[in-house]
N, C-alpha and C positions, 0 to 999 in steps of 0.2 A: 768052150774056150772063153767066150765073152763072159760067162758066169764066173769063171775062175779069176779073170781080171777084175771084175766088179767086187768080188770078195776081197782080193788083195788091196784094192783101192780103199775099201771100207776099213780094213785093218790099219792101213797107214794113216787114214784120216782120224781115227779114234785117238783121243788123248791118252797118253800113258799114265799109269798111277804115279802120283807125285805126293809125297807126304805133306808138303806145304799146302797144296790144293785140298787135300783131304782135311787138314786142320781148318782151313777157311770154310770148307763145306760144312764141317761139324758145327761151326759157329752159326752159320746161316740156318742149318737144320734145327738147331736148338731154339733159335728165335721163332722159326715157323711152328715148332711144337709148342712153344710158350704161347703163341697167339691162338693156336687151336685149343689148348688147355684153358685159355682165358675166354673161350666162347666164340671166337671167330669161326666162321664157316670156311670150308675149303675154297669155295668160289670167291669169297672176299679176300682171302690170302692171295689167291691166284691173281686176282685183279690188281692188288697192290704191287705184286712182283712182276706183272706183265707176262704171265704164263697162263696156261689153261688149267682148269680144275683137275683134270686127269693127271697132269704132271705133279701137282701138289699131292694128290691122293697117292701116287706112286712113291713120292718121297717119304710120305708119312707111314706108308705100310711096309717099307723096306728099310733095312739098316743102312744100306748104301743106295745111291741113285743119282747123286749129283756131284760126287767128289771128282768125277772126270770132266765136269763142266769147265769151260775155259775160265781163267781167272778174270777176264774182262766181264763175262756174264755174272760172275760172283760179285764183282764190284757193283754192277747194276742192281743185283738183288740186295746187297748190303745197303746201298743208297736208298732203295725203296723201303727197306725195313728199318732204316734209321740206325744201322749198326756202324759205329766208327770204323774206318778202314784199318786202323792200327790193330783192332781186335782180330782181324783176319790173319795177321802176321804172327806166327809162332816164333818167339825169340828165346828158344831154349826151354821155356816153361809156358804151359797153357794157363790162361786166367780162368779159374773155374767158373766165375760168373758169366764169362763170355761163351764158353763152350759146353756148359753143363745143362742137363735136364733137371728141373727142380726135384728135390727129394720128396718121396712119398712116405707114408707111415711104414710101409714094408721095407723100403730101401733104408730108412733110418734104423729099423730093427736089424737088418742085415749088417749095416755098418757097426752097430753095437757088438754083434756076435763076432764079426771079423776082428774088430779091435780087441775084444777079449782074447781070442785065439792068438793074436799077434803079441799081446802082453804076456800071455802064459808062456809063449815060446821065446820071449825077449827079442822079438823081431821089430825093428824100428821102421819108420817110414822110409828112411834113407836106404835101409837094407832092401826093402821091397822095391823101391825105385830102381836101385842098381840091378836087382835080379830080373825085373820085368822090362827095364829100359824105358819106363814111363817117367815123366816129370814128377818130382816129389810133390809138387803142389796138387797135381791130379790125384795122386795116391792119398795124400792127406785129406783132400776134399771128400773122397769116397769113404775113407775110414772115419771121418768126422760126421758123416751123414749129411753133409752139405749138398751133395749131388746124388743123383740116381745113376749109378754106374751102368754102362752098357753090359750086355752079357759077356762080351769078350773081356772087358776090364774086370768084371766080377770073377771070371774064370782065372785070369792072370793073378788076381789078388789071392784067391784060394790056393792056387798052386804055389805061389811065393811063400805063403804062410804055412803051407803044408797041411791043409785041411780039405776034405772033400766038399764039393759044392753042395751036395744034397744034405750033408750034416748042417751046414750053415743055414740053408733054406728052412730045414725042419726046425732048427732052434729059433730062427727069426719068427716063424709062425707061432711057436709056443710062447715066445716073448710077447707077441702082440696079444695073444689070448689071455695071458696073465695080466697084462696092462689093462685090457678091457674088463676083466673080472674085478681088478682093483678099483677101476673107475666106477663100475656098477655098485660095488660094495660101499664105496665112499659116498656115492650119491644116495644110496639107501640109508646110510647112517645119518646123513645130513637131513633127509626128509623126516626120519623118526625122532630127531633131536628137537 
């Protein structure tokens, strides 16, 4: 009986999912990932944020992990990371630079392929945004290759455009291979000239 009460208390203490908190968390997590990609170690990031290294490790290894964190804690994290508080607030549209993971060569290739399929189907950014319920600025950033979309966003984009995820991934990989061959051929031609 005491165990049942403890479980019930734990459930009532846990923060409920809140889209505004999730947005704020995505902004913070993007900055944490940017620091990690820039060479900072997890313990350094943890020290900056006032948490332990295991917490940062969990955040980095999972798609979610802090979006249920209290907004007060997120404000402290934002302050420690130098994130302006207004970036934590989603006012209808996300600012890609605040919430996005930097694009990679592969995500840029995926964006080119998705954009090609969208153009072939006469599907606009506005159409995709309406169909997915995502802000147009987020859709545009993903299709322009400015950001690295999450797996969920990638799947939503494919579904809205009407193309299978695997087809996009395969074509993106081929596109990269072709670009690498062109670069190698260009370098060889420059050396022989």
